[in-house]
MDTraj code that builds the backbone (N, CA, C; nanometers):
import mdtraj as md
import numpy as np

residues = "MET LYS PHE HIS ILE LEU LYS SER ILE THR LEU ILE SER THR LEU ALA PHE LEU SER GLN HIS ALA TYR ALA ASN LYS ALA PRO TRP VAL GLY TYR ASP LEU SER GLY SER PRO CYS ARG GLY VAL THR PRO ASN LEU GLY PRO PHE ASP TYR THR LYS ALA TYR LEU HIS GLU THR GLU LEU SER LEU VAL GLN ALA ALA HIS PHE ASN SER ASN VAL GLU LEU LEU ILE LYS GLY ALA LYS GLN LYS GLY ASN MET LEU GLY ASP ILE HIS TYR THR LEU LYS ALA PHE PRO ASN HIS HIS ARG ALA LEU ASN THR VAL ILE ASN TYR ARG MET LYS ASN GLY PRO TYR SER ASN ASN LYS GLY ILE LYS GLN PRO GLU CYS TYR PHE LEU ARG ALA ILE ASN PHE ALA PRO LYS ASP ASP MET SER MET MET LEU TYR GLY LEU TYR LEU HIS LYS VAL ASN LYS LEU VAL ASP ALA GLU GLU MET TYR LYS LYS ALA LEU LYS ILE ASN PRO ASN ASN LEU GLN ALA MET TYR ASN TYR GLY LEU LEU ALA LEU GLU LEU GLY ASN LEU GLU GLN ALA LYS GLY PHE ALA LYS LYS VAL TYR ALA LYS GLY PHE VAL LEU LYS GLY LEU GLN ARG ARG ILE ASP ASN TYR".split()
xyz = np.array([
    [12.9081, -25.9732, 3.2913],
    [13.0046, -25.9834, 3.1733],
    [12.9544, -25.8860, 3.0596],
    [12.8226, -25.9013, 3.0440],
    [12.7610, -25.8125, 2.9294],
    [12.7942, -25.6697, 2.9494],
    [12.7983, -25.6420, 3.0937],
    [12.8110, -25.4857, 3.1227],
    [12.9586, -25.4508, 3.0808],
    [13.0496, -25.5334, 3.1128],
    [13.1953, -25.5169, 3.0911],
    [13.2018, -25.4940, 2.9351],
    [13.1502, -25.5810, 2.8623],
    [13.1674, -25.5978, 2.7093],
    [13.1112, -25.4502, 2.6652],
    [12.9852, -25.4188, 2.6975],
    [12.9295, -25.2932, 2.6626],
    [13.0154, -25.1695, 2.6866],
    [13.0701, -25.1793, 2.8255],
    [13.1576, -25.0570, 2.8714],
    [13.2696, -25.0536, 2.7867],
    [13.3392, -25.1627, 2.7415],
    [13.4643, -25.1736, 2.6555],
    [13.4256, -25.1042, 2.5228],
    [13.3116, -25.1631, 2.4599],
    [13.2605, -25.1111, 2.3339],
    [13.2540, -24.9559, 2.3281],
    [13.1791, -24.9081, 2.4389],
    [13.1558, -24.7709, 2.4676],
    [13.2737, -24.6847, 2.4624],
    [13.3598, -24.7289, 2.5347],
    [13.5085, -24.6759, 2.5564],
    [13.5718, -24.6534, 2.4274],
    [13.5702, -24.7750, 2.3623],
    [13.6388, -24.7615, 2.2271],
    [13.5834, -24.6811, 2.1385],
    [13.4373, -24.6657, 2.1379],
    [13.3598, -24.5955, 2.0222],
    [13.4053, -24.4403, 2.0738],
    [13.3886, -24.4019, 2.1959],
    [13.4252, -24.2741, 2.2332],
    [13.5662, -24.2349, 2.2126],
    [13.6599, -24.3277, 2.2452],
    [13.7990, -24.2898, 2.1952],
    [13.8179, -24.2632, 2.0597],
    [13.7427, -24.3455, 1.9705],
    [13.7663, -24.3238, 1.8187],
    [13.7033, -24.2008, 1.7845],
    [13.5948, -24.1548, 1.8409],
    [13.5235, -24.0220, 1.7985],
    [13.6000, -23.9121, 1.8434],
    [13.6556, -23.9023, 1.9647],
    [13.7431, -23.8021, 2.0003],
    [13.8721, -23.7964, 1.9202],
    [13.9350, -23.9144, 1.8831],
    [14.0622, -23.9170, 1.8188],
    [14.0333, -23.8702, 1.6672],
    [13.9299, -23.9109, 1.6200],
    [13.9236, -23.8605, 1.4769],
    [13.9012, -23.7134, 1.4608],
    [13.8362, -23.6490, 1.5635],
    [13.8212, -23.5083, 1.5767],
    [13.9538, -23.4282, 1.6097],
    [14.0238, -23.4900, 1.7026],
    [14.1390, -23.4188, 1.7508],
    [14.2625, -23.4376, 1.6624],
    [14.2831, -23.5596, 1.6087],
    [14.3944, -23.6049, 1.5340],
    [14.3871, -23.6105, 1.3874],
    [14.2824, -23.5781, 1.3233],
    [14.2541, -23.6112, 1.1917],
    [14.3529, -23.5563, 1.0985],
    [14.4165, -23.6265, 1.0079],
    [14.5134, -23.5867, 0.8945],
    [14.6400, -23.5565, 0.9659],
    [14.6676, -23.6024, 1.0821],
    [14.8089, -23.5697, 1.1405],
    [14.8998, -23.6696, 1.1160],
    [14.8522, -23.7819, 1.0368],
    [14.9520, -23.8829, 1.0125],
    [14.9086, -23.9422, 0.8618],
    [14.9412, -23.8497, 0.7722],
    [14.8880, -23.8760, 0.6347],
    [14.9829, -23.9784, 0.5694],
    [14.9399, -24.0519, 0.4710],
    [15.0177, -24.1557, 0.3992],
    [15.1090, -24.0714, 0.2956],
    [15.2304, -24.0895, 0.3027],
    [15.3131, -24.0022, 0.2156],
    [15.4045, -24.0871, 0.1497],
    [15.4697, -24.0300, 0.0367],
    [15.5730, -24.0836, -0.0536],
    [15.5159, -24.2123, -0.1470],
    [15.6145, -24.2866, -0.1891],
    [15.6072, -24.4034, -0.2816],
    [15.6638, -24.5323, -0.2190],
    [15.6083, -24.6391, -0.2607],
    [15.6686, -24.7654, -0.2274],
    [15.7752, -24.7802, -0.3266],
    [15.8425, -24.8946, -0.2926],
    [15.9781, -24.9367, -0.3872],
    [15.9515, -24.9511, -0.5356],
    [15.8060, -24.9882, -0.5594],
    [15.7808, -25.0008, -0.7001],
    [15.7383, -24.8822, -0.7763],
    [15.7361, -24.7680, -0.6900],
    [15.6816, -24.6445, -0.7405],
    [15.5494, -24.5962, -0.7290],
    [15.4685, -24.6715, -0.6726],
    [15.3203, -24.6521, -0.6582],
    [15.3230, -24.5687, -0.5276],
    [15.2153, -24.4599, -0.5200],
    [15.1979, -24.3701, -0.4200],
    [15.1432, -24.4644, -0.2985],
    [15.1952, -24.4176, -0.1826],
    [15.1328, -24.4530, -0.0512],
    [15.0032, -24.4055, -0.0059],
    [14.8856, -24.4683, -0.0082],
    [14.7609, -24.4059, 0.0093],
    [14.6889, -24.4928, 0.1127],
    [14.6089, -24.4167, 0.1849],
    [14.5244, -24.4771, 0.2937],
    [14.4142, -24.3882, 0.3429],
    [14.3476, -24.4463, 0.4465],
    [14.2281, -24.3644, 0.5104],
    [14.2773, -24.3224, 0.6514],
    [14.1974, -24.2310, 0.6966],
    [14.2129, -24.1777, 0.8261],
    [14.1924, -24.2924, 0.9305],
    [14.2883, -24.3002, 1.0282],
    [14.2655, -24.4113, 1.1333],
    [14.1374, -24.4013, 1.2025],
    [14.0860, -24.5111, 1.2525],
    [13.9680, -24.5170, 1.3343],
    [14.0038, -24.4628, 1.4671],
    [14.1231, -24.4858, 1.5184],
    [14.1699, -24.4634, 1.6590],
    [14.3058, -24.3804, 1.6403],
    [14.3368, -24.2645, 1.6896],
    [14.4675, -24.2040, 1.6934],
    [14.4592, -24.1138, 1.5662],
    [14.5741, -24.0671, 1.5257],
    [14.7088, -24.1314, 1.5485],
    [14.7706, -24.0906, 1.6718],
    [14.8422, -24.1878, 1.7402],
    [14.9239, -24.1535, 1.8625],
    [15.0779, -24.1813, 1.8455],
    [15.1491, -24.1053, 1.9157],
    [15.3013, -24.1264, 1.9024],
    [15.3342, -24.2284, 2.0052],
    [15.4088, -24.3364, 1.9554],
    [15.4402, -24.4541, 2.0316],
    [15.5510, -24.4118, 2.1276],
    [15.6385, -24.3119, 2.0960],
    [15.7325, -24.2786, 2.1891],
    [15.6777, -24.2011, 2.3141],
    [15.5615, -24.1601, 2.2926],
    [15.4873, -24.0969, 2.4078],
    [15.3594, -24.1699, 2.4663],
    [15.3968, -24.3107, 2.4564],
    [15.2734, -24.4075, 2.4978],
    [15.2369, -24.3695, 2.6327],
    [15.3132, -24.3295, 2.7276],
    [15.2794, -24.2916, 2.8618],
    [15.1549, -24.1889, 2.8564],
    [15.1508, -24.1249, 2.7613],
    [15.0181, -24.0311, 2.7483],
    [14.8962, -24.0924, 2.6885],
    [14.9144, -24.2270, 2.6442],
    [14.8142, -24.3026, 2.5631],
    [14.7950, -24.4339, 2.6121],
    [14.8195, -24.4699, 2.7503],
    [14.8136, -24.5882, 2.7871],
    [14.6863, -24.6693, 2.7630],
    [14.5833, -24.5937, 2.7909],
    [14.4490, -24.6786, 2.7646],
    [14.4269, -24.7163, 2.6160],
    [14.4636, -24.6061, 2.5276],
    [14.4532, -24.6425, 2.3944],
    [14.5444, -24.7590, 2.3376],
    [14.6644, -24.7550, 2.3851],
    [14.7669, -24.8533, 2.3497],
    [14.7228, -24.9908, 2.4058],
    [14.6774, -24.9893, 2.5230],
    [14.6249, -25.1219, 2.5793],
    [14.5154, -25.1836, 2.4937],
    [14.4330, -25.1179, 2.4675],
    [14.3107, -25.1486, 2.3855],
    [14.3498, -25.1915, 2.2481],
    [14.4435, -25.1225, 2.1704],
    [14.4895, -25.1612, 2.0375],
    [14.5655, -25.3037, 2.0413],
    [14.6503, -25.2934, 2.1448],
    [14.7487, -25.4158, 2.1650],
    [14.6574, -25.5507, 2.2017],
    [14.5698, -25.5244, 2.2919],
    [14.4675, -25.6329, 2.3259],
    [14.3955, -25.6822, 2.2146],
    [14.3563, -25.6090, 2.1340],
    [14.2610, -25.6484, 2.0190],
    [14.3343, -25.6862, 1.8939],
    [14.4521, -25.6184, 1.8779],
    [14.5183, -25.6547, 1.7465],
    [14.6731, -25.6744, 1.7435],
    [14.7216, -25.6581, 1.8504],
    [14.8777, -25.6932, 1.8652],
    [14.9168, -25.7742, 1.9799],
    [14.8629, -25.8934, 1.9768],
    [14.9232, -25.9766, 2.0788],
    [15.0342, -26.0664, 2.0465],
    [15.0807, -26.1550, 2.1166],
    [15.2118, -26.2261, 2.0838],
    [15.2017, -26.3131, 1.9461],
    [15.0644, -26.3646, 1.9304],
    [15.0547, -26.4482, 1.8106],
    [15.0719, -26.3503, 1.6785],
    [15.0277, -26.2348, 1.6956],
    [15.0529, -26.1410, 1.5617],
    [15.1906, -26.0997, 1.5649],
    [15.2623, -26.0633, 1.6880],
    [15.4050, -26.0333, 1.6791],
    [15.5015, -26.1307, 1.6293],
    [15.4572, -26.2669, 1.6654],
    [15.5462, -26.3668, 1.6163],
    [15.4989, -26.4421, 1.4938],
    [15.3987, -26.3630, 1.4194],
    [15.3645, -26.4140, 1.3034],
    [15.3038, -26.5594, 1.2941],
    [15.2260, -26.5758, 1.3922],
    [15.1550, -26.7145, 1.4115],
    [15.0109, -26.7210, 1.3633],
    [14.9442, -26.6103, 1.3932],
    [14.8115, -26.6115, 1.3468],
    [14.7501, -26.4555, 1.3933],
    [14.6384, -26.4252, 1.3424],
    [14.5592, -26.3133, 1.3718],
    [14.5271, -26.3109, 1.5272],
    [14.4909, -26.1936, 1.5718],
    [14.4756, -26.1814, 1.7088],
    [14.3232, -26.2474, 1.7444],
    [14.2313, -26.2366, 1.6598],
    [14.1060, -26.2865, 1.6867],
    [14.0617, -26.3752, 1.5702],
    [14.0963, -26.3444, 1.4531],
    [14.0619, -26.4203, 1.3288],
    [14.1937, -26.4751, 1.2820],
    [14.2108, -26.6093, 1.2743],
    [14.3424, -26.6704, 1.2336],
    [14.4112, -26.6042, 1.0992],
    [14.3319, -26.5725, 1.0003],
    [14.3842, -26.5147, 0.8751],
    [14.3900, -26.3762, 0.8712],
    [14.3645, -26.2904, 0.9770],
    [14.3727, -26.1573, 0.9676],
    [14.4904, -26.0801, 1.0323],
    [14.6053, -26.1609, 1.0237],
    [14.7259, -26.1190, 1.0863],
    [14.7783, -25.9753, 1.0358],
    [14.7776, -25.9802, 0.9011],
    [14.8116, -25.8520, 0.8432],
    [14.7218, -25.7366, 0.8677],
    [14.5871, -25.7647, 0.8765],
    [14.4955, -25.6619, 0.9150],
    [14.5058, -25.6097, 1.0425],
    [14.5538, -25.6993, 1.1461],
    [14.5771, -25.6598, 1.2828],
    [14.7020, -25.5809, 1.2835],
    [14.8069, -25.6098, 1.2118],
    [14.9290, -25.5184, 1.2125],
    [14.8896, -25.3783, 1.1519],
    [14.8232, -25.3818, 1.0588],
    [14.7751, -25.2518, 0.9958],
    [14.7027, -25.1812, 1.0808],
    [14.5982, -25.2267, 1.1501],
    [14.5193, -25.1579, 1.2547],
    [14.6165, -25.0927, 1.3536],
    [14.6995, -25.1718, 1.3969],
    [14.8014, -25.1256, 1.5126],
    [14.8823, -24.9979, 1.4539],
    [14.9296, -25.0088, 1.3268],
    [15.0178, -24.9111, 1.2914],
    [14.9343, -24.7867, 1.2374],
    [14.7986, -24.8034, 1.1923],
    [14.7225, -24.6874, 1.1653],
    [14.7031, -24.5976, 1.2950],
    [14.6821, -24.6719, 1.4086],
    [14.6676, -24.6116, 1.5344],
    [14.7789, -24.5482, 1.5916],
    [14.8964, -24.6253, 1.5878],
    [15.0279, -24.5704, 1.6473],
    [15.1232, -24.5880, 1.5189],
    [15.1274, -24.4933, 1.4442],
    [15.2036, -24.5124, 1.3159],
    [15.3552, -24.5451, 1.3455],
    [15.4069, -24.5140, 1.4609],
    [15.5513, -24.5474, 1.4904],
    [15.5682, -24.6450, 1.6042],
    [15.4835, -24.7540, 1.6026],
    [15.4811, -24.8589, 1.7018],
    [15.6014, -24.9417, 1.6693],
    [15.7183, -24.9361, 1.7319],
    [15.8321, -24.9862, 1.6996],
    [15.8145, -25.1403, 1.6917],
    [15.7488, -25.2168, 1.7727],
    [15.7563, -25.3572, 1.7554],
    [15.6568, -25.3941, 1.6366],
    [15.5490, -25.3157, 1.6013],
    [15.4750, -25.3540, 1.4897],
    [15.5425, -25.3263, 1.3638],
    [15.6238, -25.2193, 1.3636],
    [15.7076, -25.1991, 1.2496],
    [15.8135, -25.3065, 1.2261],
    [15.8764, -25.3455, 1.3301],
    [15.9605, -25.4701, 1.3142],
    [15.8923, -25.6031, 1.2764],
    [15.7627, -25.6164, 1.3151],
    [15.6914, -25.7350, 1.2761],
    [15.6673, -25.7195, 1.1085],
    [15.6347, -25.5849, 1.0738],
    [15.6209, -25.5825, 0.9284],
    [15.7545, -25.6197, 0.8576],
    [15.8702, -25.5755, 0.9017],
    [15.9826, -25.6237, 0.8477],
    [15.9979, -25.7791, 0.8307],
    [15.9708, -25.8494, 0.9428],
    [15.9895, -26.0035, 0.9673],
    [15.8822, -26.0649, 0.8673],
    [15.7509, -26.0034, 0.8570],
    [15.6645, -26.0654, 0.7561],
    [15.7164, -26.0492, 0.6187],
    [15.7644, -25.9311, 0.5885],
    [15.8150, -25.9185, 0.4595],
    [15.9464, -26.0037, 0.4268],
    [16.0277, -26.0343, 0.5079],
    [16.1362, -26.1148, 0.4979],
    [16.1052, -26.2533, 0.4986],
    [16.0057, -26.2921, 0.5634],
    [15.9652, -26.4363, 0.5703],
    [15.8674, -26.4664, 0.4491],
    [15.8001, -26.3791, 0.4041],
    [15.7004, -26.4151, 0.2986],
    [15.7284, -26.3667, 0.1648],
    [15.8314, -26.2726, 0.1710],
    [15.8573, -26.2030, 0.0265],
    [15.7459, -26.0946, -0.0036],
    [15.7896, -26.0251, -0.1112],
    [15.6958, -25.9166, -0.1606],
    [15.5369, -25.9674, -0.1599],
    [15.4456, -25.8831, -0.1260],
    [15.3106, -25.9232, -0.1342],
    [15.2262, -25.8204, -0.1961],
    [15.1155, -25.8592, -0.2641],
    [15.0254, -25.7621, -0.3175],
    [14.9445, -25.6966, -0.2237],
    [14.9305, -25.5529, -0.2596],
    [14.8319, -25.4663, -0.1728],
    [14.6975, -25.5384, -0.1787],
    [14.6430, -25.5468, -0.0559],
    [14.5037, -25.6014, -0.0494],
    [14.4413, -25.5516, 0.0687],
    [14.3044, -25.5265, 0.0622],
    [14.2367, -25.4846, 0.1825],
    [14.3013, -25.3721, 0.2567],
    [14.3659, -25.2716, 0.1821],
    [14.4314, -25.1701, 0.2418],
    [14.5472, -25.1919, 0.3053],
    [14.6137, -25.3089, 0.3104],
    [14.7361, -25.3319, 0.3679],
    [14.8528, -25.2724, 0.2730],
    [14.9496, -25.2156, 0.3267],
    [15.0496, -25.1306, 0.2626],
    [15.1765, -25.2070, 0.2501],
    [15.2644, -25.1668, 0.1612],
    [15.3979, -25.2052, 0.1606],
    [15.4889, -25.1657, 0.2814],
    [15.5799, -25.2386, 0.3195],
    [15.6433, -25.1970, 0.4462],
    [15.6990, -25.0492, 0.4361],
    [15.7465, -25.0129, 0.3155],
    [15.8097, -24.8697, 0.3230],
    [15.6998, -24.7724, 0.3310],
    [15.5761, -24.7956, 0.3045],
    [15.4730, -24.7021, 0.3170],
    [15.4423, -24.6811, 0.4766],
    [15.4485, -24.7793, 0.5538],
    [15.4328, -24.7679, 0.6929],
    [15.5526, -24.6966, 0.7619],
    [15.6792, -24.7095, 0.7083],
    [15.7798, -24.6439, 0.7524],
    [15.7871, -24.5066, 0.7236],
    [15.7481, -24.4700, 0.5967],
    [15.7441, -24.3219, 0.5438],
    [15.6371, -24.2479, 0.6444],
    [15.5143, -24.3233, 0.6567],
    [15.4141, -24.2433, 0.7386],
    [15.4744, -24.2294, 0.8756],
    [15.5245, -24.3189, 0.9403],
    [15.5853, -24.3165, 1.0732],
    [15.6820, -24.2055, 1.0885],
    [15.7711, -24.2059, 1.0006],
    [15.8790, -24.1003, 1.0056],
    [15.8213, -23.9542, 0.9847],
    [15.7259, -23.9425, 0.8849],
    [15.6682, -23.8172, 0.8645],
    [15.5966, -23.7749, 0.9999],
    [15.5162, -23.8718, 1.0605],
    [15.4397, -23.8416, 1.1782],
    [15.5237, -23.8005, 1.2912],
    [15.6442, -23.8777, 1.3050],
    [15.7162, -23.8506, 1.4371],
    [15.8710, -23.8358, 1.3826],
    [15.9125, -23.7199, 1.3343],
    [16.0294, -23.6963, 1.2719],
    [16.1472, -23.7086, 1.3599],
    [16.1343, -23.7078, 1.4773],
    [16.2508, -23.7041, 1.5908],
    [16.2681, -23.8459, 1.6391],
    [16.1767, -23.9443, 1.5896],
    [16.1844, -24.0788, 1.6372],
    [16.2956, -24.1561, 1.5709],
    [16.4099, -24.1623, 1.6392],
    [16.5149, -24.2274, 1.5716],
    [16.5136, -24.3896, 1.5549],
    [16.4287, -24.4537, 1.6381],
    [16.4068, -24.5874, 1.6438],
    [16.3379, -24.6201, 1.5065],
    [16.2355, -24.5408, 1.4641],
    [16.1575, -24.5696, 1.3537],
    [16.2545, -24.5549, 1.2243],
    [16.3502, -24.4626, 1.2369],
    [16.4501, -24.4369, 1.1289],
    [16.5378, -24.5602, 1.1206],
    [16.5820, -24.5974, 1.2473],
    [16.6785, -24.7234, 1.2530],
    [16.6009, -24.8354, 1.1819],
    [16.4757, -24.8632, 1.2177],
    [16.4093, -24.9781, 1.1623],
    [16.3872, -24.9679, 1.0198],
    [16.3609, -24.8331, 0.9774],
    [16.3485, -24.8375, 0.8251],
    [16.4677, -24.8674, 0.7568],
    [16.5910, -24.8258, 0.8176],
    [16.7258, -24.8508, 0.7726],
    [16.7443, -24.9933, 0.7540],
    [16.7048, -25.0650, 0.8602],
    [16.7097, -25.2157, 0.8727],
    [16.6441, -25.2749, 0.7641],
    [16.5275, -25.2369, 0.7369],
    [16.4298, -25.2967, 0.6277],
    [16.5170, -25.2698, 0.5075],
    [16.5448, -25.1526, 0.4705],
    [16.6054, -25.1080, 0.3371],
    [16.7505, -25.2065, 0.3153],
    [16.8092, -25.2319, 0.4186],
    [16.9281, -25.2909, 0.4354],
    [16.8983, -25.4464, 0.3993],
    [16.7828, -25.4888, 0.4649],
    [16.7455, -25.6352, 0.4158],
    [16.7047, -25.6724, 0.2799],
    [16.6515, -25.5603, 0.2234],
    [16.6063, -25.5694, 0.0837],
    [16.6989, -25.5232, -0.0097],
    [16.8087, -25.5004, 0.0392],
    [16.9529, -25.4701, -0.0426],
    [16.9371, -25.3292, -0.1077],
    [16.8764, -25.2287, -0.0366],
    [16.8800, -25.0849, -0.0824],
    [16.9804, -25.0334, 0.0159],
    [17.1023, -25.0556, -0.0089],
    [17.2152, -25.0195, 0.0695],
    [17.2482, -24.8713, 0.0966],
    [17.2388, -24.8087, -0.0152],
    [17.2638, -24.6563, -0.0116],
    [17.1542, -24.5911, 0.0783],
    [17.0389, -24.6384, 0.0453],
    [16.9151, -24.5812, 0.1284],
    [16.9294, -24.6186, 0.2760],
    [16.9656, -24.7424, 0.2921],
    [16.9673, -24.7768, 0.4311],
    [17.0728, -24.7009, 0.5083],
    [17.1909, -24.6729, 0.4423],
    [17.2868, -24.5937, 0.5066],
    [17.2529, -24.4605, 0.5377],
    [17.1809, -24.3979, 0.4555],
    [17.1141, -24.2554, 0.4684],
    [17.0218, -24.2598, 0.6012],
    [16.9536, -24.3660, 0.6233],
    [16.8484, -24.3782, 0.7336],
    [16.9333, -24.4055, 0.8603],
    [17.0262, -24.4854, 0.8572],
    [17.1178, -24.5060, 0.9725],
    [17.1693, -24.3685, 1.0270],
    [17.2280, -24.2892, 0.9278],
    [17.2884, -24.1621, 0.9454],
    [17.1772, -24.0752, 1.0161],
    [17.0676, -24.0652, 0.9565],
    [16.9561, -23.9854, 1.0183],
    [16.9170, -24.0194, 1.1611],
    [16.9129, -24.1553, 1.1903],
    [16.8833, -24.2045, 1.3210],
    [16.9877, -24.1611, 1.4107],
    [17.1124, -24.1704, 1.3733],
    [17.2210, -24.1422, 1.4593],
    [17.2337, -23.9913, 1.4736],
    [17.2033, -23.9133, 1.3891],
    [17.1871, -23.7689, 1.3870],
    [17.1032, -23.7293, 1.5076],
    [17.0030, -23.7860, 1.5180],
    [16.8916, -23.7708, 1.6177],
    [16.9390, -23.8058, 1.7527],
    [16.9825, -23.9369, 1.7512],
    [17.0327, -24.0023, 1.8868],
    [17.1547, -24.0634, 1.8584],
    [17.2726, -24.0041, 1.8926],
    [17.4173, -24.0441, 1.8628],
    [17.4367, -24.1698, 1.9496],
    [17.3589, -24.2042, 2.0516],
    [17.3760, -24.3112, 2.1327],
    [17.2789, -24.4289, 2.1044],
    [17.2276, -24.4324, 1.9855],
    [17.1358, -24.5412, 1.9249],
    [17.2272, -24.6617, 1.8984],
    [17.2421, -24.7564, 1.9916],
    [17.3362, -24.8651, 1.9726],
    [17.2984, -24.9602, 1.8635],
    [17.1583, -24.9667, 1.8513],
    [17.1031, -25.0595, 1.7427],
    [17.1529, -25.0098, 1.5984],
    [17.1399, -24.8663, 1.5901],
    [17.1628, -24.7980, 1.4712],
    [17.3132, -24.8143, 1.4401],
    [17.3971, -24.8013, 1.5380],
    [17.5394, -24.8198, 1.5245],
    [17.5870, -24.9606, 1.4743],
    [17.5305, -25.0657, 1.5491],
    [17.5498, -25.2002, 1.5260],
    [17.5078, -25.2353, 1.3870],
    [17.3816, -25.1974, 1.3374],
    [17.3526, -25.2216, 1.2006],
    [17.4187, -25.1509, 1.0997],
    [17.4636, -25.0260, 1.1355],
    [17.5441, -24.9445, 1.0355],
    [17.6814, -25.0119, 1.0266],
    [17.7278, -25.0636, 1.1115],
    [17.8666, -25.1392, 1.1232],
    [17.8490, -25.2616, 1.0195],
    [17.7513, -25.3269, 1.0307],
    [17.7219, -25.4448, 0.9539],
    [17.7134, -25.3891, 0.8060],
    [17.6423, -25.2893, 0.7767],
    [17.6395, -25.2374, 0.6473],
    [17.7766, -25.1829, 0.5967],
    [17.8368, -25.1237, 0.6814],
    [17.9726, -25.0709, 0.6448],
    [18.0562, -25.1798, 0.5940],
    [18.0488, -25.2930, 0.6457],
    [18.1339, -25.4152, 0.6080],
    [18.0818, -25.4580, 0.4727],
    [17.9504, -25.4581, 0.4452],
    [17.9123, -25.4881, 0.3167],
    [17.9389, -25.3880, 0.1993],
    [17.9722, -25.2585, 0.2494],
    [18.0117, -25.1565, 0.1437],
    [18.1592, -25.1426, 0.1371],
    [18.2208, -25.2329, 0.2127],
    [18.3700, -25.2488, 0.2199],
    [18.4535, -25.1414, 0.3028],
    [18.3824, -25.0936, 0.4040],
    [18.4428, -24.9973, 0.4926],
    [18.4724, -25.0564, 0.6095],
    [18.5684, -25.1407, 0.6271],
    [18.6218, -25.2076, 0.7304],
    [18.6607, -25.1264, 0.8569],
    [18.7210, -25.0160, 0.8293],
    [18.7511, -24.9200, 0.9557],
    [18.6436, -24.8591, 1.0076],
    [18.5568, -24.8302, 0.9439],
    [18.4166, -24.7533, 0.9678],
    [18.3564, -24.8733, 1.0615],
    [18.3468, -24.9833, 1.0201],
    [18.2685, -25.1061, 1.0923],
    [18.3428, -25.1214, 1.2168],
    [18.4868, -25.1194, 1.2197],
    [18.5410, -25.1325, 1.3555],
    [18.5289, -25.0273, 1.4435],
    [18.5159, -24.9136, 1.3860],
    [18.4756, -24.7796, 1.4821],
    [18.3344, -24.8033, 1.5441],
    [18.2351, -24.8553, 1.4731],
    [18.1013, -24.8755, 1.5305],
    [18.1076, -24.9967, 1.6284],
    [18.1997, -25.0945, 1.6094],
    [18.1946, -25.2060, 1.6782],
    [18.2658, -25.1710, 1.8200],
    [18.3697, -25.0896, 1.8126],
    [18.4270, -25.0386, 1.9387],
    [18.3330, -24.9640, 2.0288],
    [18.2513, -24.8797, 1.9633],
    [18.1570, -24.7928, 2.0386],
    [18.0419, -24.8765, 2.1081],
    [17.9800, -24.9704, 2.0231],
    [17.8620, -25.0506, 2.0906],
    [17.9361, -25.1595, 2.1861],
    [18.0413, -25.2161, 2.1737],
    [18.0767, -25.3216, 2.2587],
    [18.1345, -25.2562, 2.3917],
    [18.1818, -25.1302, 2.3903],
    [18.2159, -25.0504, 2.5135],
    [18.0977, -25.0346, 2.5877],
    [17.9823, -25.0222, 2.5196],
    [17.8557, -24.9787, 2.6065],
    [17.7828, -25.1196, 2.6405],
    [17.8420, -25.2278, 2.6244],
    [17.7807, -25.3668, 2.6649],
    [17.6824, -25.4170, 2.5670],
    [17.6871, -25.3821, 2.4353],
    [17.5862, -25.4482, 2.3418],
    [17.6077, -25.5815, 2.3375],
    [17.5028, -25.6690, 2.3415],
    [17.5210, -25.8068, 2.3639],
    [17.5372, -25.8864, 2.2181],
    [17.4869, -25.8392, 2.1092],
    [17.4993, -25.9107, 1.9905],
    [17.6534, -25.9032, 1.9472],
    [17.6915, -26.0205, 1.9012],
    [17.8322, -26.0311, 1.8689],
    [17.8693, -26.0575, 1.7325],
    [17.7560, -26.0405, 1.6534],
    [17.7560, -26.0722, 1.5030],
    [17.8545, -25.9887, 1.4268],
    [17.8742, -25.8662, 1.4752],
    [17.9471, -25.7484, 1.4101],
    [18.0985, -25.7909, 1.4226],
    [18.1316, -25.8274, 1.5528],
    [18.2713, -25.8634, 1.5821],
    [18.3102, -25.9928, 1.5061],
    [18.2261, -26.0800, 1.4980],
    [18.2490, -26.1949, 1.4246],
    [18.2874, -26.1806, 1.2744],
    [18.1999, -26.0926, 1.2299],
    [18.2180, -26.0614, 1.0854],
    [18.3463, -25.9749, 1.0634],
    [18.3778, -25.8945, 1.1450],
    [18.4997, -25.8110, 1.1327],
    [18.6197, -25.9050, 1.1509],
    [18.6102, -25.9944, 1.2406],
    [18.7175, -26.0928, 1.2607],
    [18.7301, -26.1819, 1.1285],
    [18.6329, -26.2142, 1.0605],
    [18.6339, -26.2942, 0.9474],
    [18.6593, -26.2192, 0.8055],
    [18.6470, -26.0977, 0.8215],
    [18.6482, -26.0154, 0.6969],
    [18.7738, -26.0403, 0.6186],
])
top = md.Topology()
chain = top.add_chain()
for i, resn in enumerate(residues, 1):
    res = top.add_residue(resn, chain, resSeq=i)
    for name in ("N", "CA", "C"):
        top.add_atom(name, md.element.get_by_symbol(name[0]), res)
traj = md.Trajectory(xyz[None], top)
């Protein structure tokens, strides 16, 4: 057992050393949060790695998720190893994999469940994680879609629309972006646009029926 523990620690240390030298400064913190404060942070201990190319980083992803992003963290129950370190675990995951889609979605859920929170212990506002992710992987349409969803949820509707448009420009077949854009279109009073998105997503078998119900009740 001690051998396996030491082996894991050695592997993590080696990966971290190689990562810092190979990837340093490739995922800077950029932009400003919604209050106007600059997004700042430190170089990740491990990574950064592109989540859309996780097949190239299976070992690193497994290590990060096992240590920091288990089901308890993703479901906002408690930290992976320390009950009160849930935000720290999410932060570590996103430092290593800036565009980790599930972790980004968890950031949204945490913010919507708990409201705005103060920066502490290096934890960033959601928008800072998204800006870093998009800057790091500018062709990742899912990160853009998720950022649009976050902006949508905090009532930044014009900015949300812009992100949905960018996501669909990269991937015109992103059904989640179409679906969420359809919901946004209704909020902006664009019924025909919403109907167009609904027709497209349901023709492809999209399972969520909320958009159609809202159109029917419009």
